[in-house]
DRENDO-1510 file (C-alpha; in Angstrom, 1 decimal, always signed):
<recs>
REC; n; res; u; v; w
REC; 1; MET; +165.1; -12.6; +72.4 .
REC; 2; SER; +164.4; -15.2; +69.6 .
REC; 3; ARG; +165.8; -18.5; +70.3 .
REC; 4; LEU; +169.0; -20.0; +68.4 .
REC; 5; ILE; +168.5; -23.5; +66.8 .
REC; 6; VAL; +172.5; -24.7; +66.4 .
REC; 7; VAL; +172.7; -27.5; +63.6 .
REC; 8; SER; +175.7; -29.7; +63.0 .
REC; 9; ASN; +176.7; -33.3; +61.9 .
REC; 10; ARG; +177.1; -34.8; +65.3 .
REC; 11; VAL; +175.5; -33.4; +68.7 .
REC; 12; SER; +179.2; -33.5; +71.0 .
REC; 13; ALA; +177.9; -31.3; +74.0 .
REC; 14; PRO; +179.8; -32.4; +77.0 .
REC; 15; LYS; +177.8; -34.4; +79.7 .
REC; 16; ASP; +179.8; -32.3; +82.2 .
REC; 17; ALA; +181.2; -28.4; +81.7 .
REC; 18; GLY; +185.1; -29.9; +81.8 .
REC; 19; GLU; +184.8; -32.6; +79.2 .
REC; 20; SER; +185.2; -31.2; +75.6 .
REC; 21; SER; +186.8; -32.3; +72.5 .
REC; 22; THR; +190.3; -31.8; +71.3 .
REC; 23; GLY; +189.1; -29.6; +68.5 .
REC; 24; GLY; +186.8; -27.2; +70.6 .
REC; 25; LEU; +183.7; -27.1; +68.7 .
REC; 26; ALA; +181.9; -29.0; +71.3 .
REC; 27; ALA; +182.9; -26.4; +74.3 .
REC; 28; ALA; +182.4; -23.2; +71.8 .
REC; 29; LEU; +178.9; -24.3; +71.1 .
REC; 30; SER; +178.0; -25.4; +74.1 .
REC; 31; ALA; +178.8; -22.1; +75.5 .
REC; 32; ALA; +176.6; -20.1; +73.0 .
REC; 33; LEU; +173.6; -22.6; +73.6 .
REC; 34; ARG; +173.8; -22.0; +77.8 .
REC; 35; ARG; +173.9; -18.3; +77.1 .
REC; 36; TYR; +170.8; -19.0; +74.4 .
REC; 37; ASP; +167.8; -20.6; +74.8 .
REC; 38; GLY; +167.9; -23.0; +72.2 .
REC; 39; ILE; +168.7; -26.3; +70.4 .
REC; 40; TRP; +171.6; -28.1; +69.0 .
REC; 41; PHE; +169.9; -30.4; +66.8 .
REC; 42; GLY; +171.6; -33.4; +64.5 .
REC; 43; TRP; +173.1; -36.7; +64.1 .
REC; 44; SER; +172.9; -39.1; +67.4 .
REC; 45; GLY; +175.9; -41.0; +65.8 .
REC; 46; GLU; +173.4; -44.0; +66.0 .
REC; 47; THR; +172.3; -46.3; +63.0 .
REC; 48; ILE; +169.0; -48.0; +62.4 .
REC; 49; GLU; +167.6; -50.5; +60.0 .
REC; 50; THR; +165.0; -48.1; +58.3 .
REC; 51; PHE; +164.7; -43.8; +59.2 .
REC; 52; THR; +162.1; -43.0; +61.3 .
REC; 53; GLY; +162.7; -39.4; +61.9 .
REC; 54; GLU; +162.0; -40.2; +65.1 .
REC; 55; LEU; +163.7; -37.1; +67.5 .
REC; 56; LYS; +165.2; -38.1; +70.9 .
REC; 57; MET; +165.4; -34.7; +73.2 .
REC; 58; GLU; +168.2; -34.8; +75.7 .
REC; 59; ASP; +169.4; -32.4; +78.5 .
REC; 60; ARG; +173.0; -32.1; +78.2 .
REC; 61; ALA; +174.8; -29.6; +81.7 .
REC; 62; GLY; +172.0; -27.1; +80.1 .
REC; 63; VAL; +171.9; -27.8; +76.5 .
REC; 64; THR; +169.2; -28.9; +74.9 .
REC; 65; VAL; +169.7; -31.2; +72.2 .
REC; 66; ALA; +167.6; -33.0; +69.6 .
REC; 67; LEU; +169.1; -36.3; +67.9 .
REC; 68; VAL; +168.0; -38.2; +65.1 .
REC; 69; ASP; +169.6; -41.4; +64.1 .
REC; 70; LEU; +170.3; -42.6; +60.7 .
REC; 71; GLU; +170.4; -45.6; +58.7 .
REC; 72; ALA; +173.8; -47.5; +57.9 .
REC; 73; GLN; +173.4; -46.8; +54.6 .
REC; 74; ASP; +173.7; -42.9; +55.0 .
REC; 75; VAL; +176.1; -43.2; +56.9 .
REC; 76; GLU; +178.6; -44.6; +54.4 .
REC; 77; GLU; +177.3; -42.3; +52.0 .
REC; 78; TYR; +176.4; -39.2; +53.8 .
REC; 79; TYR; +179.2; -39.0; +56.5 .
REC; 80; ASN; +182.0; -41.6; +55.3 .
REC; 81; GLY; +181.4; -40.8; +51.6 .
REC; 82; TYR; +180.9; -37.4; +50.5 .
REC; 83; ALA; +181.8; -35.1; +54.0 .
REC; 84; ASN; +184.6; -37.5; +54.8 .
REC; 85; LYS; +186.0; -38.9; +51.6 .
REC; 86; THR; +184.9; -36.3; +48.9 .
REC; 87; LEU; +184.5; -32.8; +50.7 .
REC; 88; TRP; +187.2; -32.8; +53.7 .
REC; 89; PRO; +190.0; -33.9; +51.7 .
REC; 90; LEU; +189.2; -31.6; +48.8 .
REC; 91; PHE; +188.5; -28.7; +51.4 .
REC; 92; HIS; +192.1; -29.5; +52.9 .
REC; 93; HIS; +193.9; -29.5; +49.1 .
REC; 94; ARG; +194.2; -32.7; +49.1 .
REC; 95; VAL; +192.5; -33.8; +45.9 .
REC; 96; ASP; +194.8; -36.8; +45.8 .
REC; 97; LEU; +192.7; -38.1; +48.3 .
REC; 98; THR; +189.5; -36.9; +47.3 .
REC; 99; ALA; +186.6; -39.8; +46.3 .
REC; 100; TYR; +184.3; -38.7; +43.8 .
REC; 101; GLU; +181.7; -41.3; +43.6 .
REC; 102; ARG; +178.0; -40.7; +42.5 .
REC; 103; SER; +176.4; -42.7; +45.6 .
REC; 104; TYR; +178.4; -40.5; +47.9 .
REC; 105; GLY; +177.1; -37.2; +46.3 .
REC; 106; GLU; +173.5; -39.2; +46.7 .
REC; 107; GLY; +173.6; -40.1; +49.6 .
REC; 108; TYR; +174.6; -36.5; +50.9 .
REC; 109; GLU; +171.6; -34.8; +49.6 .
REC; 110; ARG; +169.0; -37.2; +50.3 .
REC; 111; THR; +170.7; -37.2; +54.4 .
REC; 112; ASN; +170.2; -33.3; +54.2 .
REC; 113; ALA; +166.9; -33.7; +52.8 .
REC; 114; ARG; +166.2; -36.1; +55.9 .
REC; 115; PHE; +167.9; -33.5; +58.6 .
REC; 116; ALA; +165.3; -31.1; +57.0 .
REC; 117; GLU; +162.2; -32.8; +57.5 .
REC; 118; VAL; +162.9; -33.5; +61.1 .
REC; 119; LEU; +164.2; -29.9; +62.2 .
REC; 120; ALA; +161.4; -28.2; +60.2 .
REC; 121; PRO; +158.8; -28.9; +63.1 .
REC; 122; LEU; +160.9; -27.6; +65.4 .
REC; 123; ILE; +161.6; -23.9; +64.5 .
REC; 124; GLN; +159.2; -21.6; +65.3 .
REC; 125; ASP; +158.7; -18.5; +63.6 .
REC; 126; ASP; +161.0; -16.1; +65.7 .
REC; 127; ASP; +163.9; -18.7; +65.8 .
REC; 128; ILE; +167.4; -17.9; +64.2 .
REC; 129; VAL; +169.0; -21.2; +62.4 .
REC; 130; TRP; +172.7; -21.5; +62.8 .
REC; 131; ILE; +174.1; -24.7; +60.6 .
REC; 132; HIS; +177.2; -25.3; +61.5 .
REC; 133; ASP; +179.8; -27.4; +58.5 .
REC; 134; TYR; +180.6; -28.6; +55.2 .
REC; 135; HIS; +178.3; -32.1; +56.5 .
REC; 136; MET; +175.3; -29.7; +55.7 .
REC; 137; ILE; +175.5; -27.3; +53.1 .
REC; 138; PRO; +172.2; -28.0; +51.1 .
REC; 139; LEU; +170.5; -27.9; +54.3 .
REC; 140; ALA; +168.9; -24.3; +54.0 .
REC; 141; ARG; +167.9; -25.1; +50.6 .
REC; 142; ASP; +166.3; -27.5; +51.7 .
REC; 143; LEU; +164.5; -26.4; +54.5 .
REC; 144; ARG; +163.3; -23.3; +52.1 .
REC; 145; ARG; +161.5; -25.5; +49.8 .
REC; 146; LEU; +159.6; -26.7; +53.3 .
REC; 147; GLY; +158.8; -23.2; +53.6 .
REC; 148; ILE; +161.0; -22.5; +56.2 .
REC; 149; ARG; +161.7; -18.5; +55.6 .
REC; 150; ASN; +163.7; -18.0; +58.8 .
REC; 151; ARG; +166.8; -16.1; +58.7 .
REC; 152; ILE; +169.5; -19.2; +58.4 .
REC; 153; GLY; +173.1; -18.4; +58.8 .
REC; 154; PHE; +175.9; -20.8; +57.6 .
REC; 155; PHE; +179.2; -21.1; +59.5 .
REC; 156; LEU; +182.5; -23.3; +57.6 .
REC; 157; HIS; +184.8; -24.4; +60.2 .
REC; 158; THR; +187.0; -25.5; +57.5 .
REC; 159; PRO; +189.1; -23.8; +55.1 .
REC; 160; TRP; +187.5; -23.0; +51.2 .
REC; 161; PRO; +189.3; -24.4; +48.8 .
REC; 162; VAL; +190.8; -22.6; +45.8 .
REC; 163; ARG; +188.6; -22.3; +42.9 .
REC; 164; GLN; +190.9; -24.5; +40.4 .
REC; 165; LEU; +190.3; -26.9; +42.9 .
REC; 166; LEU; +186.7; -26.9; +43.9 .
REC; 167; VAL; +186.0; -27.2; +39.8 .
REC; 168; THR; +187.2; -30.4; +40.3 .
REC; 169; LEU; +184.1; -31.3; +42.1 .
REC; 170; PRO; +181.3; -32.7; +40.1 .
REC; 171; PHE; +178.1; -30.8; +40.3 .
REC; 172; HIS; +180.2; -28.0; +42.0 .
REC; 173; ARG; +177.7; -25.4; +41.1 .
REC; 174; ARG; +175.1; -26.9; +42.6 .
REC; 175; LEU; +177.0; -27.1; +46.3 .
REC; 176; VAL; +177.7; -23.2; +45.5 .
REC; 177; GLU; +174.2; -22.5; +44.6 .
REC; 178; SER; +172.6; -23.9; +47.8 .
REC; 179; LEU; +174.8; -21.5; +50.1 .
REC; 180; PHE; +172.8; -18.9; +48.3 .
REC; 181; ASP; +169.8; -20.1; +50.5 .
REC; 182; TYR; +171.6; -18.8; +53.6 .
REC; 183; ASP; +171.2; -14.9; +54.7 .
REC; 184; LEU; +175.2; -15.1; +56.0 .
REC; 185; LEU; +177.7; -17.2; +55.3 .
REC; 186; GLY; +180.6; -17.2; +58.3 .
REC; 187; PHE; +184.3; -17.6; +57.4 .
REC; 188; HIS; +187.2; -18.2; +60.2 .
REC; 189; THR; +189.4; -15.9; +58.1 .
REC; 190; ARG; +189.5; -13.4; +55.1 .
REC; 191; GLU; +190.9; -15.4; +53.1 .
REC; 192; TRP; +188.6; -18.2; +53.1 .
REC; 193; LEU; +185.9; -15.4; +52.5 .
REC; 194; ASP; +188.1; -14.2; +49.4 .
REC; 195; LEU; +188.5; -17.6; +48.2 .
REC; 196; PHE; +184.5; -18.3; +48.1 .
REC; 197; ARG; +184.1; -15.0; +46.8 .
REC; 198; ASP; +186.5; -15.5; +43.9 .
REC; 199; TYR; +184.7; -18.5; +42.6 .
REC; 200; VAL; +181.1; -16.3; +42.7 .
REC; 201; ALA; +182.7; -14.1; +40.4 .
REC; 202; SER; +184.7; -15.9; +38.3 .
REC; 203; GLU; +183.0; -19.6; +37.9 .
REC; 204; ALA; +179.4; -18.7; +38.7 .
REC; 205; GLY; +179.1; -15.3; +37.0 .
REC; 206; GLY; +178.1; -13.6; +40.4 .
REC; 207; ARG; +178.2; -9.8; +41.2 .
REC; 208; LEU; +180.2; -9.0; +44.3 .
REC; 209; VAL; +178.8; -5.6; +46.3 .
REC; 210; GLY; +179.8; -4.0; +48.6 .
REC; 211; ASN; +180.4; -5.3; +52.5 .
REC; 212; ASP; +181.1; -8.5; +51.2 .
REC; 213; GLY; +177.7; -9.0; +49.7 .
REC; 214; MET; +177.3; -11.7; +46.4 .
REC; 215; GLU; +175.1; -12.0; +43.9 .
REC; 216; ALA; +174.6; -15.3; +41.8 .
REC; 217; PHE; +172.1; -17.8; +40.3 .
REC; 218; GLY; +169.2; -15.0; +41.0 .
REC; 219; LYS; +169.8; -14.9; +44.7 .
REC; 220; THR; +171.9; -12.4; +47.2 .
REC; 221; VAL; +173.7; -13.5; +50.0 .
REC; 222; GLN; +175.8; -11.8; +52.6 .
REC; 223; GLY; +179.4; -12.9; +53.6 .
REC; 224; GLY; +181.5; -12.3; +56.6 .
REC; 225; VAL; +184.9; -13.2; +58.5 .
REC; 226; PHE; +183.6; -14.5; +62.2 .
REC; 227; PRO; +187.2; -15.8; +63.8 .
REC; 228; ILE; +186.2; -18.6; +66.4 .
REC; 229; GLY; +187.8; -18.3; +69.5 .
REC; 230; ILE; +187.3; -20.4; +72.9 .
REC; 231; ASP; +185.7; -19.5; +75.7 .
REC; 232; VAL; +188.6; -18.2; +77.5 .
REC; 233; ASP; +187.7; -17.4; +81.1 .
REC; 234; GLY; +185.9; -20.9; +81.0 .
REC; 235; PHE; +189.3; -22.3; +79.6 .
REC; 236; ILE; +191.3; -20.6; +82.5 .
REC; 237; SER; +188.9; -21.6; +85.1 .
REC; 238; ALA; +189.4; -25.6; +84.1 .
REC; 239; ARG; +193.5; -25.1; +84.1 .
REC; 240; ASP; +193.0; -24.0; +87.7 .
REC; 241; SER; +190.7; -26.8; +88.8 .
REC; 242; ALA; +191.7; -29.4; +91.0 .
REC; 243; LEU; +191.9; -31.7; +88.0 .
REC; 244; GLY; +194.0; -29.1; +86.1 .
REC; 245; GLN; +196.3; -28.6; +88.8 .
REC; 246; ARG; +196.9; -31.9; +89.6 .
REC; 247; THR; +197.6; -32.7; +85.7 .
REC; 248; TYR; +200.1; -30.1; +85.6 .
REC; 249; ASP; +201.9; -31.3; +88.8 .
REC; 250; ARG; +201.6; -35.0; +87.0 .
REC; 251; MET; +203.2; -33.4; +83.8 .
REC; 252; ALA; +205.7; -31.3; +85.6 .
REC; 253; ALA; +207.0; -34.2; +87.8 .
REC; 254; SER; +207.3; -36.7; +84.5 .
REC; 255; SER; +209.1; -34.3; +83.0 .
REC; 256; ALA; +212.2; -34.9; +85.6 .
REC; 257; PHE; +213.7; -31.1; +84.8 .
REC; 258; ARG; +213.4; -31.6; +81.0 .
REC; 259; SER; +211.4; -29.1; +78.8 .
REC; 260; MET; +208.5; -30.5; +77.3 .
REC; 261; ILE; +207.1; -29.5; +73.7 .
REC; 262; VAL; +203.5; -30.7; +73.2 .
REC; 263; GLY; +201.1; -31.4; +70.4 .
REC; 264; VAL; +197.8; -32.0; +70.4 .
REC; 265; ASP; +195.4; -32.9; +67.2 .
REC; 266; ARG; +192.8; -35.2; +66.4 .
REC; 267; LEU; +194.3; -38.2; +63.8 .
REC; 268; ASP; +194.0; -36.4; +60.2 .
REC; 269; TYR; +196.3; -35.8; +57.4 .
REC; 270; SER; +195.4; -32.3; +57.5 .
REC; 271; LYS; +197.5; -31.5; +61.4 .
REC; 272; GLY; +200.6; -32.2; +59.5 .
REC; 273; LEU; +201.9; -34.9; +62.0 .
REC; 274; GLU; +204.7; -36.5; +60.0 .
REC; 275; GLN; +205.9; -33.6; +59.2 .
REC; 276; ARG; +206.2; -32.2; +62.7 .
REC; 277; LEU; +207.7; -35.4; +63.8 .
REC; 278; LEU; +209.9; -35.2; +60.9 .
REC; 279; GLY; +211.2; -31.1; +62.3 .
REC; 280; PHE; +211.0; -32.5; +65.6 .
REC; 281; GLN; +213.7; -35.2; +64.2 .
REC; 282; GLN; +215.4; -32.5; +62.5 .
REC; 283; PHE; +215.9; -30.5; +65.6 .
REC; 284; LEU; +217.4; -33.4; +67.6 .
REC; 285; GLU; +219.8; -34.1; +64.7 .
REC; 286; ASP; +220.5; -29.9; +64.7 .
REC; 287; ASN; +221.1; -30.2; +68.5 .
REC; 288; PRO; +223.1; -33.3; +69.7 .
REC; 289; SER; +223.6; -30.9; +73.1 .
REC; 290; MET; +220.1; -30.4; +73.5 .
REC; 291; ARG; +219.2; -34.4; +73.3 .
REC; 292; GLY; +217.8; -35.8; +76.6 .
REC; 293; GLU; +216.8; -32.3; +77.6 .
REC; 294; VAL; +213.5; -32.0; +75.9 .
REC; 295; PHE; +210.8; -34.8; +74.5 .
REC; 296; LEU; +207.5; -33.9; +72.5 .
REC; 297; LEU; +204.3; -34.9; +74.0 .
REC; 298; GLN; +202.0; -35.8; +70.9 .
REC; 299; VAL; +198.6; -36.3; +72.1 .
REC; 300; THR; +196.3; -37.5; +68.8 .
REC; 301; PRO; +192.9; -39.3; +69.7 .
REC; 302; ILE; +192.1; -41.5; +66.8 .
REC; 303; SER; +189.5; -40.2; +64.4 .
REC; 304; ARG; +187.4; -41.7; +61.3 .
REC; 305; ASP; +189.5; -44.9; +62.1 .
REC; 306; GLU; +186.9; -46.4; +60.0 .
REC; 307; VAL; +188.4; -44.7; +56.7 .
REC; 308; ASP; +191.3; -46.4; +55.3 .
REC; 309; THR; +193.1; -43.3; +54.8 .
REC; 310; TYR; +193.4; -42.8; +58.0 .
REC; 311; GLN; +194.2; -45.9; +59.0 .
REC; 312; ASP; +197.1; -45.7; +56.6 .
REC; 313; LEU; +198.2; -42.6; +58.4 .
REC; 314; ARG; +197.8; -43.9; +61.7 .
REC; 315; ALA; +200.5; -47.1; +60.8 .
REC; 316; ARG; +202.6; -44.2; +59.2 .
REC; 317; LEU; +202.5; -42.3; +62.8 .
REC; 318; ASP; +203.3; -45.3; +64.7 .
REC; 319; ALA; +206.7; -46.3; +62.8 .
REC; 320; LEU; +207.5; -43.1; +62.6 .
REC; 321; ALA; +207.4; -42.0; +65.9 .
REC; 322; GLY; +209.0; -45.4; +66.8 .
REC; 323; HIS; +211.8; -44.7; +64.3 .
REC; 324; VAL; +212.3; -41.5; +66.3 .
REC; 325; ASN; +212.6; -43.4; +69.6 .
REC; 326; GLY; +214.5; -45.8; +68.6 .
REC; 327; ALA; +217.2; -43.8; +66.9 .
REC; 328; TYR; +217.7; -41.0; +69.6 .
REC; 329; ALA; +216.1; -42.4; +72.6 .
REC; 330; ASP; +218.6; -43.3; +75.9 .
REC; 331; MET; +218.1; -45.8; +78.7 .
REC; 332; ASP; +216.5; -42.9; +80.9 .
REC; 333; TRP; +215.0; -40.6; +78.2 .
REC; 334; ALA; +212.4; -41.1; +74.9 .
REC; 335; PRO; +212.0; -38.0; +73.1 .
REC; 336; VAL; +208.5; -39.1; +71.4 .
REC; 337; ARG; +205.6; -39.7; +74.0 .
REC; 338; TYR; +202.6; -41.0; +71.6 .
REC; 339; LEU; +199.2; -41.3; +72.7 .
REC; 340; ASN; +196.2; -42.1; +70.8 .
REC; 341; ARG; +193.6; -41.2; +73.6 .
REC; 342; THR; +191.5; -38.4; +74.9 .
REC; 343; TYR; +191.8; -36.3; +77.3 .
REC; 344; ARG; +189.5; -33.6; +79.2 .
REC; 345; ARG; +189.2; -30.0; +78.9 .
REC; 346; ASP; +190.7; -29.5; +82.6 .
REC; 347; GLN; +193.6; -32.3; +82.1 .
REC; 348; LEU; +194.7; -30.7; +78.4 .
REC; 349; ALA; +194.7; -26.8; +80.5 .
REC; 350; GLY; +197.0; -28.5; +83.0 .
REC; 351; ILE; +199.4; -30.3; +80.5 .
REC; 352; TYR; +199.6; -27.2; +78.0 .
REC; 353; ARG; +200.7; -25.3; +81.3 .
REC; 354; ALA; +203.9; -27.3; +81.8 .
REC; 355; ALA; +204.9; -27.3; +78.1 .
REC; 356; ARG; +207.2; -25.0; +77.5 .
REC; 357; VAL; +206.5; -25.1; +74.1 .
REC; 358; GLY; +203.0; -25.4; +72.0 .
REC; 359; LEU; +203.8; -27.2; +68.6 .
REC; 360; VAL; +200.4; -26.9; +66.3 .
REC; 361; THR; +201.7; -26.7; +62.7 .
REC; 362; PRO; +199.0; -28.2; +60.5 .
REC; 363; LEU; +199.2; -28.3; +56.8 .
REC; 364; ARG; +195.8; -26.7; +56.1 .
REC; 365; ASP; +193.5; -25.6; +59.1 .
REC; 366; GLY; +190.3; -23.7; +59.3 .
REC; 367; MET; +191.2; -21.8; +62.4 .
REC; 368; ASN; +192.7; -24.4; +65.3 .
REC; 369; LEU; +191.5; -23.9; +68.6 .
REC; 370; VAL; +194.7; -25.8; +70.3 .
REC; 371; ALA; +196.5; -22.8; +69.2 .
REC; 372; LYS; +194.3; -20.6; +71.4 .
REC; 373; GLU; +194.1; -23.0; +74.4 .
REC; 374; TYR; +197.6; -23.4; +74.7 .
REC; 375; VAL; +197.9; -20.1; +74.9 .
REC; 376; ALA; +195.0; -19.5; +77.5 .
REC; 377; ALA; +197.0; -21.8; +79.7 .
REC; 378; GLN; +200.2; -20.7; +80.2 .
REC; 379; ASN; +201.5; -18.6; +83.7 .
REC; 380; PRO; +201.9; -14.8; +82.8 .
REC; 381; ASP; +204.7; -14.6; +84.6 .
REC; 382; ASP; +207.0; -17.8; +82.9 .
REC; 383; PRO; +204.6; -18.7; +79.8 .
REC; 384; GLY; +205.7; -21.0; +77.2 .
REC; 385; VAL; +206.1; -20.3; +73.4 .
REC; 386; LEU; +203.6; -20.9; +70.6 .
REC; 387; ILE; +205.0; -22.4; +67.3 .
REC; 388; LEU; +202.3; -22.2; +64.4 .
REC; 389; SER; +201.5; -23.1; +61.0 .
REC; 390; ARG; +201.2; -20.1; +58.4 .
REC; 391; PHE; +198.8; -22.2; +57.1 .
REC; 392; ALA; +196.6; -22.2; +60.4 .
REC; 393; GLY; +193.5; -20.0; +60.1 .
REC; 394; ALA; +194.4; -18.7; +63.6 .
REC; 395; ALA; +198.1; -17.6; +62.1 .
REC; 396; GLU; +196.1; -14.6; +60.9 .
REC; 397; GLU; +195.6; -13.0; +64.6 .
REC; 398; LEU; +198.1; -14.4; +66.6 .
REC; 399; ARG; +201.0; -13.1; +64.8 .
REC; 400; ASP; +203.4; -13.2; +68.1 .
REC; 401; ALA; +203.9; -17.0; +67.3 .
REC; 402; LEU; +206.4; -18.2; +66.1 .
REC; 403; ILE; +205.0; -18.8; +62.3 .
REC; 404; VAL; +206.3; -21.6; +60.2 .
REC; 405; ASN; +206.2; -23.6; +57.3 .
REC; 406; PRO; +205.3; -26.6; +58.5 .
REC; 407; PHE; +206.2; -28.4; +55.4 .
REC; 408; ALA; +210.4; -27.3; +56.1 .
REC; 409; ARG; +211.6; -29.4; +58.5 .
REC; 410; GLU; +214.3; -27.1; +59.1 .
REC; 411; GLU; +212.2; -24.0; +59.7 .
REC; 412; VAL; +210.3; -26.5; +62.6 .
REC; 413; ALA; +213.7; -27.1; +64.0 .
REC; 414; GLN; +215.0; -23.8; +63.9 .
REC; 415; ALA; +211.9; -22.5; +65.9 .
REC; 416; ILE; +211.8; -25.2; +68.6 .
REC; 417; HIS; +215.7; -24.5; +69.1 .
REC; 418; ARG; +214.8; -20.4; +69.3 .
REC; 419; ALA; +211.4; -21.2; +71.4 .
REC; 420; LEU; +213.2; -23.0; +74.2 .
REC; 421; THR; +216.1; -20.6; +73.8 .
REC; 422; MET; +214.0; -17.5; +73.9 .
REC; 423; SER; +214.5; -15.1; +77.2 .
REC; 424; ARG; +211.4; -14.8; +79.6 .
REC; 425; ASP; +211.0; -11.0; +79.0 .
REC; 426; GLU; +210.7; -12.0; +75.3 .
REC; 427; ARG; +208.1; -15.0; +76.0 .
REC; 428; ILE; +206.5; -12.5; +78.2 .
REC; 429; GLU; +205.9; -9.8; +75.6 .
REC; 430; ARG; +205.3; -11.9; +72.8 .
REC; 431; TRP; +202.5; -14.0; +75.4 .
REC; 432; THR; +200.9; -10.9; +76.3 .
REC; 433; ALA; +200.2; -10.1; +72.7 .
REC; 434; LEU; +199.1; -13.3; +72.1 .
REC; 435; MET; +196.8; -13.5; +75.1 .
REC; 436; ALA; +195.1; -9.7; +73.6 .
REC; 437; ALA; +194.5; -11.6; +70.8 .
REC; 438; VAL; +193.1; -14.5; +72.4 .
REC; 439; ARG; +190.8; -12.7; +74.1 .
REC; 440; ALA; +189.8; -10.4; +71.6 .
REC; 441; SER; +188.0; -13.3; +69.6 .
REC; 442; ASP; +186.4; -15.1; +72.9 .
REC; 443; VAL; +183.6; -17.5; +71.9 .
REC; 444; ALA; +181.3; -15.3; +73.1 .
REC; 445; ILE; +182.4; -12.3; +71.0 .
REC; 446; TRP; +182.5; -14.7; +68.4 .
REC; 447; ARG; +178.6; -15.9; +69.2 .
REC; 448; ASP; +177.4; -12.6; +69.2 .
REC; 449; ASP; +179.1; -10.8; +66.4 .
REC; 450; PHE; +177.8; -13.6; +64.5 .
REC; 451; VAL; +173.6; -13.7; +65.2 .
REC; 452; ARG; +174.1; -9.7; +65.5 .
REC; 453; ALA; +175.4; -9.5; +61.7 .
REC; 454; LEU; +172.6; -12.2; +61.6 .
REC; 455; THR; +169.8; -10.6; +62.7 .
REC; 456; ALA; +170.4; -7.6; +61.6 .
REC; 457; LEU; +169.9; -9.1; +57.9 .
REC; 458; PRO; +166.3; -8.7; +56.0 .
REC; 459; GLY; +165.0; -12.3; +55.7 .
REC; 460; LYS; +164.9; -13.6; +52.5 .
REC; 461; ASP; +161.2; -12.6; +51.9 .
REC; 462; GLU; +161.9; -9.2; +53.1 .
REC; 463; ALA; +165.0; -9.0; +50.6 .
REC; 464; ALA; +162.6; -10.4; +47.7 .
REC; 465; SER; +160.1; -7.8; +48.5 .
REC; 466; GLY; +162.1; -5.0; +48.1 .
REC; 467; THR; +163.8; -5.6; +44.6 .
REC; 468; ASP; +162.3; -6.4; +41.4 .
REC; 469; ALA; +161.8; -9.7; +39.8 .
REC; 470; ALA; +164.6; -11.2; +37.5 .
</recs>
């Protein structure tokens, strides 16, 4: 079959099969590329004084990666600026945190054009190109300008914002128009795709055609819903590995016969970490008899620490975790264990398995693979309970979780109480349905569904030859 070229901002293929990021993207894409003969292209994470476009090729646990360094100005304007201070907060409905700076937009355009110039020579005639996430929305447009006619797909790992917020973005039409240079646009959920189609119809004056096709800006593009999953069997193997088992034993011993609630999220305001701690505090306040019997383990690796918003969030979380412990702890019990570090996938699997409750309560999330990892890690004979935000994309699939509004601390507190007191029979019944849903969106199914849909579409040249010129 054709090679698969995967493109993303950072190439984070793990250097061994047990390692992964908490977000799950690295494990998902690595699992895909081990199956396909392909390349993962993106920024190396390194900066140089002057951009050269020189590629560094590496093999990472069976995945061929192609890395390019960027200038410091590119990183500041494209990555720290437009990607993380403009698009990320806007796509997560945080207009109050969205920065609209002309230099950010210029850096975003410039850096994507540079990526295209470096990537284009790697692409062979029959390759399929799969570009990921909001960092690289204009990349297909820039590749087309260089003569690349291959089928190019795009997958958005974040939510798509409502039209009324998107139009606050300067040059929003240009951003959306660049998406029409793709052949296929993939979204996690029907909601995100419908929001994109609403913009096309209402703001761009486009036409919606059957089976999620769209026409606007004199071009056509196909939309689709492709809920991303995890490598289920690989995650179960990690859970059952020697390190996974040792981690489970360690956590079970450290729990000292208490019930553990676990949250695993990178440091980000979209994850609802402050609201989660407040919900747990409400649970402790409402259930004094359960104090000393339960604790929250919150694993929060630091990310984007050079951005002021994230520094402020970290300070607030440190203070809030200290406040909860100061108010409720006893000499032999602390209600919150708050850790700012990263764990391997096999270690996380052991932690998840030891937790009676998985608390996954983002304020807005494209999918959330931690929810699926928690389900996959459970003991089928004595599973834990997943509490899941209704605003996570995963809630569309994992309907047998306890679905909560993360903004309502009383609702979160009640769900924690229900999870901790739920009968074994109900836990097994819910877990069985959840595990079936997790398997139904396994990363291999996600990968194959997207690539199959992309290859089935006519290329841009084929589509143009079959229609009259406008």
